[in-house]
SEBA-536256 format. One record per residue: x, y, z of N, C-alpha, C, O in turn; residue in three letters. Coordinates in steps of 0.001 Angstrom, whole numbers, plus 500000, padded with zeros to 6 digits. Each point is the difference from the previous one (the first is absolute). Example, Ala and Ser with C-alpha at 12.3 -4.5 7.8 and 13.67 -1.06 7.14 Angstrom:
2
513190494310507800499110501190500000500900501200500000501036499981500665ALA498614501069498615500820501190500060499230501090500730500509501108500169SER
END
This chain:
44
717346532854797168500909499235499213500618500915498955499327500849499416MET501948498962500365500687500781498985500412499061498877500551498926500242LYS499176501486498540500369499209498832501154500703499301499935501197499721VAL501107498055500004501159500534499300499897499576498539500240498839499665TYR499406502096499478499814499696498584501301499441499421501068500596500139LYS498816498271499224501166499358499403500849499239500998501028499428499638GLY498545500562501626500768499307501030499887498497499850498920499473499730GLY502179499848500441499973498549499929500456499416501333500148500729500980ASP500072497978499058500357499337501257501340500469500562500269499789501182HIS500569500836498011501308500465500459499965501438500513501039500548500367ALA497796500059499663499886501405500402500663500294501350500702501004500110LEU499105498162500924500664500293501275501529499992499912500669500673500783PRO499870498585498287501454499965499836500500501159499146501084500531500243ALA498133499858498765500452501036499078499644501412500451500623500966499560THR498389499160501305499554501313500475499851499993501527498983500435500540HIS502036499068500130499947499802501450499680501285500761499163499981500903LYS501475501121498757499772501251500734498566500491499838499401500481500961GLN500049499403497849498627500440499758499015499133500788499075500519500624MET501124498175499346499118499082500725500082500272501500498972500073500674ILE502242500077499850500166500261501434499341501309500408499365500068501053ASN500775500966498136499381501291500313498478499881500006499332500564500866ALA500128498706498173498547499822499938499489499176501178498950500314500560ASP501778498639499823499597499192501155500061500809501288499117499882500850LEU501915500938499299500121500841501186498853501007500065499412500199501063LEU500270500427497826498894500961499969498682499316500347499172500578500705ALA500625498206498813498791499239500297499909499700501491498946500183500609PHE502151499361499978500009499683501430499768501255500841499286499948501001ALA501303501162498607499811501248500743498558500481499901499463500541500967GLN499910499271497887498602500396499835499094499172500911499076500535500613GLU501188498174499473499218499138500891500169500449501444499018500091500737ILE502202500190499674500258500433501377499307501328500289499448500187501084GLU500577500731497959499341501294500186498490499805500175499384500636500856MET500026498491498336498560499748500114499661499355501334498977500328500602ARG501857498766499865499767499379501309500045501045501104499162500003500901ARG501819500880499022500124501053501007498779500909499984499483500374501053SER500058499981497753498814500851499888498776499297500576499191500626500685GLU500669498086499044498865499241500522500058499891501517498970500095500666ASN502218499708499885500147499909501456499661501338500646499346500037501042MET501093501060498349499705501328500526498497500254499973499438500526500961THR499918499103497949498552500194499886499259499142501015499019500456500589ALA501425498318499626499339499102500949500169500497501432499088499858500814ALA502053500714499498500254500485501359499211501266500308499760500308501167CYS499838500423497810499277501253500241498494499794500098499253500968500138SER500296497792499792498554499733500104499512500109501408498812499805500259LEU
END
């Protein structure tokens, strides 16, 4: 979880590019971990 200090309910509207970049990085990290887990499982 990422906490945006001073962020309020309008943060997605006022900082759209930052939020989108953080969400994309989060999704890519999940995909990378899934790929690593699949590779490890296949090598057993």
